[in-house]
N, C-alpha and C positions, 0 to 999 in steps of 0.2 A: 398042824396049825401053828405050833411054836416056830417052825422054820419060816412060815409065811410072815408071822408077826415080826420076827427078827429082821427079815429081809426088808419089810416096810420101814422099820425104825432106822435101818442103816442107810436109807436114801439120803443123799446129800441135798442141800438146798437147790443146787442147779438142776438135779434130777427131778425134784418136785416141780420146778418151774417148767421143765421140758414136758413132764407129764400133763400139767395143767394146760399148756399151750396146745398139746395134741387133743385133749378132751374138750377144750373150750368151744369149738364150733358146734358140737353136738349139744352141749349144755346150753349154749346160747339159743340154738334153734328150738330146743324144748321149752326154754323159758319164754321165747317170743311167741310160740304157739299157744302156750297157756295164757300169756298176757293178752294175745289177740282174742282168744275165746272169752276171757273175762271182760274184755273191753267192749263187747257188744251190749250197748245200752238201748233197750227198747222203750221208747216213750209210752207213757200210760195210754195216751189217746189212740195209739196204734194197736193195742191189744184187742183181740177179737171179742165180740159180745158174748156174754154168758149170763147165768142167773144172777151174778153179783157184779157184773161190769157191763157198761155200755160203750161200744166203740163210737167215737165221735170224730168230727172232721178235724183235719190237721190245723195247727195254728195258722193264722193269716200269714201269707208270704213264706210259708215253709216249703222249700223245694230241695231236691238233690239232683245233681246233673246226671243225665242218662249215660250209661256206658254203652258205646256202639262198637260193633265188631264187623269189619268188612269181610265176613266169611260167608260165602254162599252156602245154602243148605237146601237140597231138593230143588223145588221150583222158586225158592226165595233168594233174593240177592244179598240180604244182610240180616243181622241179628242185633238186638238191643236188650239190655237190662233197663227198661224204662223205669225211671225213678230210683235206680241203684238200690235195690233191696239190700238189707244188712249182711246177707250171706250170698255167695256166688250162685248163679244158676247155670244150667247146661241144656243142650238140645242135641238130638241125634236124628238121623233119617235112615230108614231101611228101604232102599229102592225095590227090593224084592217084594215087599208087602205094601209099599207106598204109605209107610207109617212114620209119623213124627212123634217122638217122645220128648216131652218138655218137662224139666224138673226145675222148680223155682219156689223161692219164698216170695214174700210181698204181702203187706197188710191188707191191700185192697186195690181194686180198679174202680174208683168211686170218688165221691166228694170233689175236691178241686184238683186232685193229683192222683197218679197211679203208680203202682209198683208191680211189674210183671215182666216175664221174658216174652219178647215179641220177635217173631220171624216175619220179615216183610219184603215187599216188592214195591218199587215206586211206579205208579200207574196214573193214567188219565182216562176219562170217558166212563162208559158204563161197565159194571162189574157183576159177575156171578161167582160167589165163593161158598163152598159147602164142604163139610167133613163129617165123618163118623166120630163121635166123641165117647170117651170112656175114661174111667178112673181105676187104674190097676191096683192101687194101694187101698186095702180095706180100712175104713175109718168111720167114726160116727158122722152122721150127716152134718155138714156145715157149709159155709159159703165159698169153698174152693171153687174156682171157675175156669172152664175152658172157654176161650173167646175167639170170635172172628171179628176183626177190627178194621175200620177205615179211619185213619188219623191224618190230620193236616201236617203234623210234624212229629218229631221224636222226643220233644220235651215232656216232662211228667204231667204237665197241665194242658196238653194239647186238646184242641177241638177234636171231637171224635164221635163216631157212631159204632156201636158194637152189639153183636149178638152174643149172649153168654149162657152157658149151661152150668148150673151149680151142682155141687155134690148132693144136694137135697132133691134134685130132679127138676127144680124150677128153671124156666128159661125166661129170658127177657130181651127186649130190644131197647137199648139205652142210648142217650146222647149227652154229650157235653157241648152245648150249642155255641159257646164262646170260650176262648182260652181263659184258664184260671177261674172257672165258674163251676158250680155244683152240677153233677150228673142228675138227670131225671130219666125215668124209664117207664115201660109198660111191662108188668110182670105176669107170667102165666105159670100156674102150678099144674103140672101134668101128673095127675094121680087121683086118688080118691075114687069117686063114683065114675069119673070119666075113663081113666085107665088105671086099674088097681096096681099100685107099686110100680108104676112105669115112669120112664123118662125118655125123651126123644133119643132115638138111635143115631139120627143124623140131623144136623142143624145147618142153616145157610143164611146168607145175607145177600140181597140183591140191590144194587144201585142202578136206578134208571133216571138219568138226569139228576135232579135234586131230591128224588124220592128214594127212601130206603125201606125195605121190607124184610121181616123175619120169615124164614121158611123152615119147616120141620118135616121129618118122617119118623113116626114113633115105632112102627113095627115093620119097616121095610116097604111100606106103601109109597107111591110116587110123592116126591117133595111137593108140599103145598103151602101157600101163604097162610100165616097164622096171625090174626090181629091186623089192625090198621097200620099203614106206613107212617114214617116220620119224614118231614121235609126239612132239609138242611143243605146249604150251599157250601161247597169246598172250592178252593183255588187249586188249579192243576199245575204240577202233579201233586199227588197225595200218596200216603203209605197204606198198603193193603196187606193184611196178613193174619197170622194165627198166634195165639199165645195162651199162657197159663199163669194163674196166681193161686198160691196156697191159702191165702187169707190169714196167714200167720206171718208176722214181720221178720222172724228169724228162724222159721222152720220150713225146710224144703219138702214139698210133696210133688207128685207127678200126674200129668195129664197126657193122654194119648189121642192123637188126631190121625185117622186113617182115611184112605181113599179121598184125599184132598183134591178138589177140582177148583181151579181158578181160571175163569174165562173173562176176556176183555170185552164183554157184551152182556146186556141184560137178556133175560128169557132163556138162559142156558143152565138153569138150576136142575141138577140131577144127583 
């Protein structure tokens, strides 16, 4: 120990300068990473609802530019972090199992704007889109959602129709009828006396002209329409795809969509 201490004290100023220059990149990177982590400021309105907190709509005119990636994945032509969640998201595709794994943060797909990872294809005409939905990460029930979406554009406040399956088992057919307006929906809670502790195994959305309908299969039975449709007109082309939102503004979780079927026709739900 004495030899080491003596060697250190005998360093000349120029040697100390050289040592600092060599070590600086690592020190700077570590400092930057810590600063970046500390720099994530989550607005109070974006925190999820709890016994002591109510999530509310974002402030008027609050938007963040979507991050778009011209990276095809499976049957989809591109990917987007709609609304640019505070931490990065990711997606992968396993062709052997036809399985998409999407990991994303995002406070919600709701109100006047959205935050979620979206895998999309630009399309026109009628659409049949369906997928098996599952949540591989065990967690208390909350509003994380796997979604099938038809959007007019990739902005965070786009006009859209979506089918969502929540971590609680609830499914819904929802619409944002105009850009930068609140979403409204029809909610269905699959459970209780109807199907104890159940949630749909497979969800789907069908576009037939200007009519959009929710389809489900709870236990492997043929896909069937669930509830009344929504009528909404889109300009062509529009964006069709799948996505996931953790419902936490800075916490990444994961949703899995398997056996995804996308047909450019109505009546092809399976």
